[in-house]
C-alpha angles and dihedrals in degrees: 000000000000117000122233092258091063094053137066115245090254093051092047094051091047091049091049092049093048101045101025090228118184103252093188120118101325100052102022118102090211120092114191122192127182127199134168118249100169141357096297100357118113127194113217114198113189117192130188100222093177130092099246134064115265121215103201129189103243100175111095092003136099087273094060108113094181110047122063094241126148115278103156137038113220127197132190115193089343090306114117112237106230120255114239101193139080135297114201139208109210125197108248101212130069093007116188117248091237088069088069136073120198124212117195118216107285093010122135126207119197129197134170122228123198098213094192093062093067102026131046105244097163095128110085116235144080119314125190113228130187140150121228140152138078134294128209117240141187134201113275110279092017134100093197108111108238106174144317136266124212123222135186128184137203116275110252121202107216117197101207130199101214096202091055091046092053090063093058112109116242119242094226116061122223110268127220105232110257114206119209095349090156102076143148114007093356092057094048091046092051093047089054091047092048091057088048091049092052091052094043093049094046089049092048091047090056093046093050091051088055092045096244114165088341093129089056099049104024102024093230144071094194116137091240095055092041088052096048095046092045093048093051092048092049088050090052090049089053091049093048092048094080137055095186107045142017142104098296139061116226121208139174096194115091097232098169101036092250097133096092122144116312092013114126098174144337140209130211096207094189088066101026086238120154126190123190112208129222089252091067092056096043100040108030135067117227090247130002127207092197122105113266092349117148121239137161094265094059090040087060089046092049094050093043090060089057091060115091090200088065095045126347126259101031122224129260131220102250094151141000125217133013101285093049096040095048090052090064124102116251096262090049095050094048086058095043118101095205092054088066096045089050095047092050091052092047092052091049094047091047138209093342090069115076 
């Protein structure tokens, strides 16, 4: 099999999609190395080890240096320490160039992550830290998502002084509870979209149980994958079935400054708290009949899969959009919020979609 360095980005993505190769470590052009630079500070060094320039989606990913999104997975005694930041849904068309970071062949980008600002590390001891997942990418000079590239770092053992960690300021400020901040046309729009979300999720759950289109969106028709996908979708349908109760809080006020350019909505998984951004209401229809198009109903579905109160564990954002999401491995797709939104849309649109 050819390695990534012998292929263009488009050819590599096509190969990955067609053969479901494992693009971790051996075939991935991304090398990620973690090192400790303080009590709870971790330096992340990302190197393009391939022969071509990489145009990587930075917004909402581990390369994002602005938003408090998840960059590290942290474990204490084999139990994952909950993440206390944001998970975003980005629009997937006409993305802005500032949502991307380029890495030339051989280039290394370094960033420092203060782990205690997004995880509670107040108990002294050794924590295992690593970075793993997938990141969406586009051709150089483009903002059209073309695929995704997996990455996996070394495991770092971080010896933490809990008292010092407790003094680290949290990224998310404490919010004053906002009652009924979704009002007027936004409220009526969300109520309509919630009803559509329930219908979409129920139909997709039935399709998943039957194995319909599962090999396209989740790269597997195994009983375990069908069961997981169907169960998560049924849980989303239940959540979308009520406007007065449920596991999540729905808001239209940007309480945590997450509604930057290209951001449709975001979830704070640790609080099961979902915010719908102005871009959702201005740019999206309530429900679209076009294949793989974004709408408010599938945005609700996407965000609901992030919330562990709806179905645990919540999903990550391994890729956005059809091309990138269908380039994931099966395990990555099952853990990818947009895969569920795309799948539900495809089932709704019918046989003409994928």
